[in-house]
C-alpha positions, 0 to 999 in steps of 0.5 A: 500499500505504502509502495504503491502511494509512494509510486502514485506521489512520484507519478503524479509529480513527474507527470505534472513537472513534464507537462510544465517542462513540455510548455516551457521548452516547447514555447522558448523554441517556438520564440526562437524559431519565429525570432529566425523566421522574422529575421530571414523575412526582413532580409529577403525583402531587403534584397528584393527591395535592393533589385536581388543585393543587400547593400552596404550602407543600408541603414536598416528597416524603416520604423513608420512614426506611428509604430509603437515605442516598444516595437524598436526595442523588440527583442524579435527584431532584426538588426541588420549591421554592416556585416549582414551583406558579407555574413548572409549567403543568397542568390537570385534570378531575374525572368524578363518579360522578353524571355531572359534570364539573369543568374546572379550567384556571387554572394554563394559559393555552394551552388552553380549556374546549373543548380541554381536554374533547377531551383528556380524552375522547381519555384516557377513550376510550383506556382508558389510565391514564397516558402522554402526548397530544402534549406533555401528560403525563396520570395518572387516578386514582380518588378518592372518588366521582370520577375525577380527571385531570391533564394536566401541561405538558411542552412545556419538558422536551421542548424541553430534551431536543430541544435537548440531544440536537441539542447533544450530537451536534453536538458529538460530529460536531464531535469526530469531525470534528477528530480526523479531521483530526488523524489525517490529518495524523499518520497518517503518524507513526503508522504510520512505524514500520511503513512503515520495516519494510516498506521494509526487508523489500521492500528485503532481498527485492529485494537478496537475490534479485538476489544469489541470483541470481548463485550459481545462474546459477554453480551451473547452469553448473557443472552444465552442464559437470559434464554436458557430460563425465560425462553427465547423472544423478540428481545433476545433474538433483536439482541442476537441479531445485532451482535452478529451484525457487529461482528460481522462489521469487525470481521470485515474491518479486520479482514482489510486492515490486514490486506492492507498490511505491507507484509501481507502473504497469501497461503497459496494453493491449487483447488477446484474454483469451478466446485467453489463457485458451484457450491456456492450458487447452489447454497444461495438457491434459497435467497434466490427462490424468495426473491423470485429471481430469474437465475441463468448460471453458466459455469465451468465446474471443472476449472482449477487454480493456484490461490487462497481458497478461503478469499476466493470462496469470500469474494465470489460470496461477496458478490453473490450476496451483493447481486442478491440484496440489490435486485428486486423481487422477479428481477434477473442474475446471469451467472458466468464462470469460465476461462479466458486465456490463462485466467479464471473470469468470473462475472455477474448481472443482475437487474436493479432499480437504480439507473446505472450506467458506464464504469462504476470503480466507485462502488468498490470505495469503502463504506460506499454505499449505493442506497443508505436504507436498503443497506441497512435493511440488508445489514450492509456496511459498504465494505463488502465490495472494498474487500472483494477489490482487496482480494482480487489485487492480492491475486494480481487480478482486475475487477471491473464494475459496469452499469447497462441501464437498470442492469449492473455487471460485475466482473474479474479476472485472475490468473490461474497460476497452474505454473505455479502448483506446488 
């Protein structure tokens, strides 16, 4: 229980940090991409405005008087310097209306006339006026008597974006690993108050259960003495009923406390689980008949498994009792027990007065009761299904409750573990 709580604490913390880091790293990389895109857009526009070349005496983009002052100091604004024409790699192609073509590649060394011509042909055929071709950003501008196509080499910018993304992701992963290590070391201290509270609760339940057993035994013995002298009557019978109810409650609470223990180990043995189910269903026949229930059953009595026989008996008994208790008179109960892969499958479907739909996992919460008044009449405390869930988990199985309108179906799968037989 404590290890499960510790793992859950670590998982929630790491998941929260992962989401925050994902947002932060994603935002930083998005800003980097936007900044780079703004820079390349301004550069290619300057080249287009100056007939395919970067001027050496250019003073930078003009800021209109109406522009916000903050825009001039924006970190996304491209700063043009005297070194910019020497640092920028680009080439241009002019397509004149008379059919002539002029290719200028003096500002780039990694491409020749043929390659430049091929790239230009690809762009013209694509019908696009701007975009990317590999590592080159291109844009077409209509001039007086010709079209100007400019290609800007964005190799460095692409590498910077890629390297920045790799580094930021690596740092984020490293940070998560470090946090995970710290959480693994310190998580016990973080959940220590909760663990202490749970231990006190379990100790109280165990101590109180044993303390209450003594007065209950005395009350039961005194009732027997009264009946010996005065005979049985409705009052002594009521006392017996209440003593039995309290005894069952204490037994259930002690069972839950025992299953919560970290060192709780099941005594496993091979047994005929099919026979257990058949016998229990037969034992409930009287209850089925008293409520005129339509019972449909499909049980494979030959099935065997390795597990705790007593716990399996209690598990089936709890689910049968729960179904009988909440099925209205004249209702229907369908029971199935068979094999699925290397697991045993048990399901019990019953009609109910409540309208239930979808996943009903909250029914397994301790002390939860769907209908308080009916539960009191039937002697329920909202513990049975919690015990059933604990038994299934102790056997490494899975239990579910699904609502289907006016029907509810409880289903569990348990590993047969026949390969672990002694």
